[in-house]
C-alpha positions as YAML, in Angstrom:
chain: A
units: angstrom
residues:
- id: 1
  name: ASN
  ca: [-26.40, -14.69, 3.50]
- id: 2
  name: ALA
  ca: [-29.95, -13.03, 2.66]
- id: 3
  name: MET
  ca: [-31.10, -10.71, 4.86]
- id: 4
  name: GLN
  ca: [-35.17, -11.86, 6.18]
- id: 5
  name: ARG
  ca: [-37.89, -9.71, 6.44]
- id: 6
  name: THR
  ca: [-41.82, -9.72, 6.77]
- id: 7
  name: ILE
  ca: [-44.20, -7.51, 5.82]
- id: 8
  name: PRO
  ca: [-47.66, -6.74, 7.27]
- id: 9
  name: SER
  ca: [-50.36, -7.61, 5.13]
- id: 10
  name: HIS
  ca: [-50.83, -3.56, 4.70]
- id: 11
  name: GLN
  ca: [-47.80, -2.27, 3.47]
- id: 12
  name: ARG
  ca: [-45.66, -3.04, 0.39]
- id: 13
  name: VAL
  ca: [-42.03, -3.27, -0.75]
- id: 14
  name: TYR
  ca: [-41.10, -0.68, -2.99]
- id: 15
  name: PHE
  ca: [-38.94, -0.57, -6.18]
- id: 16
  name: ALA
  ca: [-37.63, 1.69, -8.69]
- id: 17
  name: SER
  ca: [-34.05, 2.64, -10.81]
- id: 18
  name: ASP
  ca: [-32.63, 5.51, -13.40]
- id: 19
  name: GLN
  ca: [-34.04, 8.88, -12.21]
- id: 20
  name: HIS
  ca: [-30.97, 10.37, -13.45]
- id: 21
  name: LEU
  ca: [-31.44, 14.23, -11.66]
- id: 22
  name: GLY
  ca: [-29.23, 16.30, -13.44]
- id: 23
  name: ALA
  ca: [-29.53, 15.27, -16.67]
- id: 24
  name: PRO
  ca: [-29.97, 16.49, -19.79]
- id: 25
  name: THR
  ca: [-30.97, 19.74, -18.24]
- id: 26
  name: TYR
  ca: [-31.54, 20.99, -14.85]
- id: 27
  name: LYS
  ca: [-34.89, 22.35, -15.80]
- id: 28
  name: GLU
  ca: [-35.87, 18.66, -17.17]
- id: 29
  name: SER
  ca: [-34.69, 17.53, -14.09]
- id: 30
  name: ARG
  ca: [-37.12, 19.51, -12.05]
- id: 31
  name: GLU
  ca: [-39.19, 19.00, -13.36]
- id: 32
  name: ARG
  ca: [-38.54, 14.85, -12.89]
- id: 33
  name: GLU
  ca: [-37.46, 15.48, -9.92]
- id: 34
  name: THR
  ca: [-40.95, 16.50, -8.63]
- id: 35
  name: LEU
  ca: [-42.81, 13.88, -9.87]
- id: 36
  name: PHE
  ca: [-40.09, 11.33, -8.34]
- id: 37
  name: ILE
  ca: [-40.80, 13.34, -5.00]
- id: 38
  name: GLN
  ca: [-44.50, 12.79, -5.33]
- id: 39
  name: TRP
  ca: [-44.48, 9.90, -5.61]
- id: 40
  name: LEU
  ca: [-42.08, 8.90, -2.67]
- id: 41
  name: ASP
  ca: [-44.98, 10.92, -0.46]
- id: 42
  name: GLN
  ca: [-47.30, 7.68, -1.90]
- id: 43
  name: VAL
  ca: [-44.81, 5.53, -1.43]
- id: 44
  name: ALA
  ca: [-44.20, 6.77, 3.34]
- id: 45
  name: GLU
  ca: [-47.96, 6.42, 2.81]
- id: 46
  name: ASP
  ca: [-48.09, 2.32, 2.64]
- id: 47
  name: GLY
  ca: [-43.90, 1.40, 2.47]
- id: 48
  name: ALA
  ca: [-42.01, -1.28, 4.71]
- id: 49
  name: ILE
  ca: [-38.98, -1.16, 2.47]
- id: 50
  name: LEU
  ca: [-37.69, 0.74, -0.68]
- id: 51
  name: PHE
  ca: [-35.05, -0.32, -2.66]
- id: 52
  name: LEU
  ca: [-34.10, 2.12, -4.84]
- id: 53
  name: MET
  ca: [-31.47, 0.28, -7.96]
- id: 54
  name: GLY
  ca: [-29.19, 2.72, -9.33]
- id: 55
  name: ASP
  ca: [-28.52, 6.18, -11.15]
- id: 56
  name: LEU
  ca: [-30.42, 7.54, -9.05]
- id: 57
  name: PHE
  ca: [-28.40, 10.44, -10.16]
- id: 58
  name: ASP
  ca: [-26.78, 11.48, -13.03]
- id: 59
  name: PHE
  ca: [-23.12, 12.25, -12.29]
- id: 60
  name: TRP
  ca: [-22.08, 11.73, -8.49]
- id: 61
  name: PHE
  ca: [-19.13, 11.87, -6.57]
- id: 62
  name: GLU
  ca: [-18.19, 12.73, -3.30]
- id: 63
  name: TYR
  ca: [-15.45, 13.77, -2.18]
- id: 64
  name: GLN
  ca: [-13.91, 14.62, 1.37]
- id: 65
  name: LYS
  ca: [-15.90, 17.49, 2.96]
- id: 66
  name: VAL
  ca: [-18.01, 17.97, -0.39]
- id: 67
  name: VAL
  ca: [-21.01, 15.94, -2.31]
- id: 68
  name: PRO
  ca: [-22.39, 17.51, -5.82]
- id: 69
  name: LYS
  ca: [-25.19, 20.27, -4.96]
- id: 70
  name: GLY
  ca: [-28.66, 20.10, -6.50]
- id: 71
  name: PHE
  ca: [-31.24, 17.58, -5.94]
- id: 72
  name: VAL
  ca: [-31.89, 19.35, -2.40]
- id: 73
  name: ARG
  ca: [-35.64, 17.64, -2.54]
- id: 74
  name: THR
  ca: [-34.85, 14.50, -2.81]
- id: 75
  name: LEU
  ca: [-32.40, 14.06, -1.01]
- id: 76
  name: GLY
  ca: [-34.53, 16.12, 2.02]
- id: 77
  name: LYS
  ca: [-37.68, 13.36, 1.58]
- id: 78
  name: LEU
  ca: [-35.37, 10.40, 1.44]
- id: 79
  name: ALA
  ca: [-33.62, 11.78, 4.61]
- id: 80
  name: GLN
  ca: [-37.24, 12.16, 6.37]
- id: 81
  name: LEU
  ca: [-38.93, 9.54, 5.40]
- id: 82
  name: ALA
  ca: [-35.95, 7.23, 6.58]
- id: 83
  name: ASP
  ca: [-36.20, 8.98, 10.14]
- id: 84
  name: THR
  ca: [-39.76, 8.24, 9.93]
- id: 85
  name: GLY
  ca: [-38.73, 4.62, 10.14]
- id: 86
  name: LEU
  ca: [-39.22, 3.59, 5.93]
- id: 87
  name: GLU
  ca: [-36.08, 0.62, 5.36]
- id: 88
  name: ILE
  ca: [-34.96, 2.68, 1.73]
- id: 89
  name: HIS
  ca: [-31.87, 0.83, 0.03]
- id: 90
  name: TYR
  ca: [-29.50, 2.23, -2.15]
- id: 91
  name: PHE
  ca: [-27.41, 0.02, -4.77]
- id: 92
  name: VAL
  ca: [-24.92, 2.05, -7.17]
- id: 93
  name: GLY
  ca: [-25.29, 2.71, -10.65]
- id: 94
  name: ASN
  ca: [-23.08, 3.16, -13.78]
- id: 95
  name: HIS
  ca: [-23.64, 6.72, -13.16]
- id: 96
  name: ASP
  ca: [-23.05, 7.58, -9.64]
- id: 97
  name: LEU
  ca: [-20.49, 4.11, -9.05]
- id: 98
  name: TRP
  ca: [-18.51, 6.97, -6.92]
- id: 99
  name: MET
  ca: [-20.70, 6.82, -3.83]
- id: 100
  name: ARG
  ca: [-19.34, 5.25, -0.88]
- id: 101
  name: ASN
  ca: [-20.49, 6.70, 2.96]
- id: 102
  name: TYR
  ca: [-22.94, 9.55, 2.21]
- id: 103
  name: PHE
  ca: [-25.91, 8.49, 2.05]
- id: 104
  name: THR
  ca: [-24.93, 5.40, 5.36]
- id: 105
  name: GLN
  ca: [-23.66, 8.73, 7.38]
- id: 106
  name: GLU
  ca: [-26.56, 11.44, 6.16]
- id: 107
  name: LEU
  ca: [-29.19, 9.41, 5.26]
- id: 108
  name: GLY
  ca: [-29.20, 6.27, 7.58]
- id: 109
  name: ILE
  ca: [-29.47, 4.20, 4.40]
- id: 110
  name: PRO
  ca: [-26.84, 0.85, 2.99]
- id: 111
  name: VAL
  ca: [-25.53, 1.42, -0.17]
- id: 112
  name: TYR
  ca: [-24.39, -2.04, -2.50]
- id: 113
  name: HIS
  ca: [-22.16, -2.49, -5.19]
- id: 114
  name: LYS
  ca: [-23.19, -5.61, -5.48]
- id: 115
  name: PRO
  ca: [-25.99, -7.56, -5.93]
- id: 116
  name: GLN
  ca: [-27.83, -8.55, -2.48]
- id: 117
  name: GLU
  ca: [-30.29, -11.04, -1.68]
- id: 118
  name: PHE
  ca: [-33.35, -11.23, 0.23]
- id: 119
  name: THR
  ca: [-35.97, -13.34, 1.35]
- id: 120
  name: ILE
  ca: [-39.17, -11.25, 1.82]
- id: 121
  name: ASN
  ca: [-42.31, -12.77, 3.36]
- id: 122
  name: ASN
  ca: [-40.51, -16.05, 2.35]
- id: 123
  name: LYS
  ca: [-39.56, -14.88, -1.68]
- id: 124
  name: GLN
  ca: [-36.33, -14.97, -2.21]
- id: 125
  name: PHE
  ca: [-34.91, -11.78, -3.88]
- id: 126
  name: LEU
  ca: [-31.83, -10.84, -5.59]
- id: 127
  name: ILE
  ca: [-31.80, -6.72, -6.55]
- id: 128
  name: GLY
  ca: [-28.65, -4.78, -8.12]
- id: 129
  name: HIS
  ca: [-29.01, -2.31, -10.26]
- id: 130
  name: GLY
  ca: [-27.60, -4.66, -13.76]
- id: 131
  name: ASP
  ca: [-24.77, -3.00, -15.32]
- id: 132
  name: GLY
  ca: [-21.27, -5.03, -16.25]
- id: 133
  name: LEU
  ca: [-23.71, -8.82, -15.21]
- id: 134
  name: GLY
  ca: [-24.39, -11.41, -17.33]
- id: 135
  name: PRO
  ca: [-21.91, -12.11, -20.64]
- id: 136
  name: GLY
  ca: [-20.51, -10.03, -22.94]
- id: 137
  name: ASP
  ca: [-20.13, -6.04, -23.23]
- id: 138
  name: LYS
  ca: [-15.79, -6.44, -22.04]
- id: 139
  name: CYS
  ca: [-15.62, -2.48, -23.47]
- id: 140
  name: TYR
  ca: [-18.39, -1.36, -20.82]
- id: 141
  name: LYS
  ca: [-16.68, -3.70, -18.16]
- id: 142
  name: ARG
  ca: [-12.85, -2.37, -17.95]
- id: 143
  name: MET
  ca: [-14.16, 1.11, -17.86]
- id: 144
  name: LYS
  ca: [-16.33, 0.17, -15.14]
- id: 145
  name: LYS
  ca: [-13.06, -1.27, -13.63]
- id: 146
  name: LEU
  ca: [-11.09, 1.63, -14.94]
- id: 147
  name: PHE
  ca: [-13.39, 3.92, -13.48]
- id: 148
  name: VAL
  ca: [-14.28, 2.22, -9.99]
- id: 149
  name: SER
  ca: [-10.42, 2.00, -9.41]
- id: 150
  name: PRO
  ca: [-8.67, 3.59, -6.25]
- id: 151
  name: LEU
  ca: [-5.87, 5.06, -8.70]
- id: 152
  name: SER
  ca: [-8.72, 6.54, -10.99]
- id: 153
  name: LYS
  ca: [-10.70, 7.74, -7.89]
- id: 154
  name: TRP
  ca: [-7.58, 9.31, -6.15]
- id: 155
  name: LEU
  ca: [-6.77, 11.93, -9.22]
- id: 156
  name: PHE
  ca: [-10.65, 12.79, -8.83]
- id: 157
  name: ARG
  ca: [-10.46, 13.66, -6.28]
- id: 158
  name: TRP
  ca: [-7.59, 16.85, -7.36]
- id: 159
  name: LEU
  ca: [-9.48, 17.51, -9.87]
- id: 160
  name: HIS
  ca: [-11.60, 21.43, -8.88]
- id: 161
  name: PRO
  ca: [-15.44, 20.11, -7.51]
- id: 162
  name: ASP
  ca: [-15.67, 22.97, -11.18]
- id: 163
  name: ILE
  ca: [-13.44, 21.20, -13.13]
- id: 164
  name: GLY
  ca: [-14.34, 17.38, -11.78]
- id: 165
  name: VAL
  ca: [-18.42, 17.96, -12.11]
- id: 166
  name: ARG
  ca: [-17.77, 19.72, -15.16]
- id: 167
  name: LEU
  ca: [-16.30, 17.37, -17.14]
- id: 168
  name: ALA
  ca: [-17.93, 14.31, -15.13]
- id: 169
  name: GLN
  ca: [-21.43, 15.65, -16.74]
- id: 170
  name: TYR
  ca: [-20.14, 15.88, -20.19]
- id: 171
  name: LEU
  ca: [-18.28, 12.28, -20.47]
- id: 172
  name: SER
  ca: [-22.02, 10.97, -18.75]
- id: 173
  name: VAL
  ca: [-24.16, 12.66, -21.84]
- id: 174
  name: ARG
  ca: [-21.43, 12.01, -24.75]
- id: 175
  name: ASN
  ca: [-19.98, 8.75, -23.81]
- id: 176
  name: ARG
  ca: [-22.10, 5.18, -24.44]
- id: 177
  name: LEU
  ca: [-20.03, 3.42, -23.34]
- id: 178
  name: ILE
  ca: [-19.54, 4.98, -19.31]
- id: 179
  name: SER
  ca: [-23.24, 5.69, -19.21]
- id: 180
  name: GLY
  ca: [-23.70, 1.74, -20.81]
- id: 181
  name: ASP
  ca: [-27.21, 2.84, -22.90]
- id: 182
  name: ASP
  ca: [-25.87, 1.86, -25.76]
- id: 183
  name: ASN
  ca: [-28.44, -0.37, -27.03]
- id: 184
  name: VAL
  ca: [-32.64, 0.74, -25.09]
- id: 185
  name: GLN
  ca: [-34.30, -1.61, -27.49]
- id: 186
  name: PHE
  ca: [-35.20, -4.14, -26.45]
- id: 187
  name: GLN
  ca: [-33.41, -7.63, -27.57]
- id: 188
  name: GLY
  ca: [-36.17, -10.45, -27.94]
- id: 189
  name: ALA
  ca: [-36.00, -12.40, -23.97]
- id: 190
  name: GLU
  ca: [-33.45, -14.99, -25.62]
- id: 191
  name: ASN
  ca: [-31.02, -11.86, -25.88]
- id: 192
  name: GLU
  ca: [-31.54, -9.89, -23.24]
- id: 193
  name: TRP
  ca: [-27.97, -10.28, -21.03]
- id: 194
  name: LEU
  ca: [-29.91, -9.44, -17.57]
- id: 195
  name: ALA
  ca: [-32.41, -12.36, -18.34]
- id: 196
  name: GLN
  ca: [-29.71, -14.67, -19.18]
- id: 197
  name: TYR
  ca: [-28.15, -13.61, -16.16]
- id: 198
  name: CYS
  ca: [-30.71, -14.63, -14.68]
- id: 199
  name: HIS
  ca: [-31.70, -17.60, -15.64]
- id: 200
  name: ARG
  ca: [-27.27, -19.17, -14.67]
- id: 201
  name: LYS
  ca: [-28.43, -17.48, -11.14]
- id: 202
  name: ARG
  ca: [-31.53, -19.37, -10.75]
- id: 203
  name: GLU
  ca: [-29.99, -23.00, -11.26]
- id: 204
  name: GLN
  ca: [-27.97, -21.29, -8.23]
- id: 205
  name: LYS
  ca: [-30.31, -21.13, -6.02]
- id: 206
  name: PRO
  ca: [-34.63, -21.17, -5.93]
- id: 207
  name: PHE
  ca: [-34.92, -17.38, -6.37]
- id: 208
  name: ASP
  ca: [-38.31, -16.32, -7.34]
- id: 209
  name: PHE
  ca: [-38.25, -12.55, -8.25]
- id: 210
  name: PHE
  ca: [-34.99, -10.76, -9.88]
- id: 211
  name: LEU
  ca: [-34.58, -6.94, -9.91]
- id: 212
  name: PHE
  ca: [-32.85, -4.56, -11.53]
- id: 213
  name: GLY
  ca: [-32.55, -1.17, -13.50]
- id: 214
  name: HIS
  ca: [-29.96, -0.15, -15.63]
- id: 215
  name: ARG
  ca: [-32.25, -0.57, -18.76]
- id: 216
  name: HIS
  ca: [-34.29, 2.07, -18.89]
- id: 217
  name: LEU
  ca: [-36.96, -0.66, -19.85]
- id: 218
  name: PRO
  ca: [-39.56, -1.98, -18.20]
- id: 219
  name: LEU
  ca: [-39.71, -5.45, -18.79]
- id: 220
  name: GLU
  ca: [-41.32, -8.55, -16.72]
- id: 221
  name: ILE
  ca: [-39.49, -11.77, -18.48]
- id: 222
  name: PRO
  ca: [-40.56, -15.12, -17.15]
- id: 223
  name: ILE
  ca: [-36.92, -16.85, -15.91]
- id: 224
  name: GLY
  ca: [-37.86, -20.56, -16.16]
- id: 225
  name: GLN
  ca: [-41.90, -22.32, -14.49]
- id: 226
  name: HIS
  ca: [-41.55, -19.96, -11.12]
- id: 227
  name: ALA
  ca: [-39.46, -17.01, -11.56]
- id: 228
  name: LEU
  ca: [-40.00, -13.08, -12.24]
- id: 229
  name: TYR
  ca: [-37.38, -10.95, -13.99]
- id: 230
  name: VAL
  ca: [-39.48, -7.59, -13.29]
- id: 231
  name: ASN
  ca: [-36.71, -4.20, -14.70]
- id: 232
  name: THR
  ca: [-38.22, -1.38, -13.66]
- id: 233
  name: GLY
  ca: [-37.28, 1.21, -16.29]
- id: 234
  name: ASP
  ca: [-36.31, 4.55, -15.79]
- id: 235
  name: TRP
  ca: [-38.05, 8.18, -14.77]
- id: 236
  name: ILE
  ca: [-37.01, 9.33, -17.70]
- id: 237
  name: HIS
  ca: [-39.44, 8.12, -20.19]
- id: 238
  name: HIS
  ca: [-41.63, 5.33, -18.55]
- id: 239
  name: PHE
  ca: [-41.59, 6.47, -14.17]
- id: 240
  name: THR
  ca: [-41.69, 3.08, -14.00]
- id: 241
  name: TYR
  ca: [-41.76, 1.17, -10.34]
- id: 242
  name: ALA
  ca: [-41.80, -1.96, -9.12]
- id: 243
  name: VAL
  ca: [-44.75, -3.05, -6.43]
- id: 244
  name: PHE
  ca: [-44.24, -6.62, -3.81]
- id: 245
  name: ASP
  ca: [-47.09, -7.18, -2.06]
- id: 246
  name: GLY
  ca: [-46.35, -9.90, 0.30]
- id: 247
  name: GLN
  ca: [-46.99, -12.12, -2.43]
- id: 248
  name: LYS
  ca: [-46.72, -10.86, -6.23]
- id: 249
  name: LEU
  ca: [-44.83, -8.35, -7.80]
- id: 250
  name: THR
  ca: [-46.16, -5.86, -9.84]
- id: 251
  name: LEU
  ca: [-44.59, -3.26, -12.23]
- id: 252
  name: GLU
  ca: [-46.52, -0.29, -12.10]
- id: 253
  name: LYS
  ca: [-46.63, 3.19, -13.91]
- id: 254
  name: TRP
  ca: [-46.50, 6.29, -11.60]
- id: 255
  name: LYS
  ca: [-49.75, 8.39, -12.85]
- id: 256
  name: PRO
  ca: [-48.88, 12.48, -11.65]
- id: 257
  name: THR
  ca: [-50.95, 14.59, -9.70]
- id: 258
  name: HIS
  ca: [-51.60, 17.67, -10.63]
- id: 259
  name: ASP
  ca: [-52.32, 20.73, -7.65]
...
């Protein structure tokens, strides 16, 4: 049951992923966060819908009564945008896969753990973070299964946050298996496993657009004659995002404005 939306001609739909706020250092993260917030201000001007497609945080965990400190400007900006009526959807990435209902309760932003179908202006979209999809990467899939198990979350919850968050940040940076960032080189269109996943999905249903993050590579790959797979890149090296104007989907690069 795809969610259906119609956007007026003067409005846009925006897509972004992989901001990894908190990494690699507080200082560098804050500089990138400033750029991301400038971009969110632009989205506010003509945005109808904003899709945040995972790894907004380099690490995130929700205890019963506590969330990690930091990122208050981003959270405040998202709250402000949501309050003014911008429709926002959040897809959990592999770095923030322990996200539960904080965004939904606090910001009114729905949170998804799997790719979702949307129909916007009669175009069919499949949107997700992208980790663990398609063929291969058995190690990562096993690791993810372990991490999302109720037992893992229960055990982690009993660590004091100062210890738990520090441990998770260490693993997030050190362990390529967890981050799934083994290979940030372009594999060639025919070897990109997310492109293979899109081809398979396109055989099942006539999607027009596939949008994923996770690869940290801005990509535009045709899927057959009639569909397009766009990877939104990241906000570490590329500062790229996708825009849908009601008809076509384009990949763009944020040019920061300096006061």
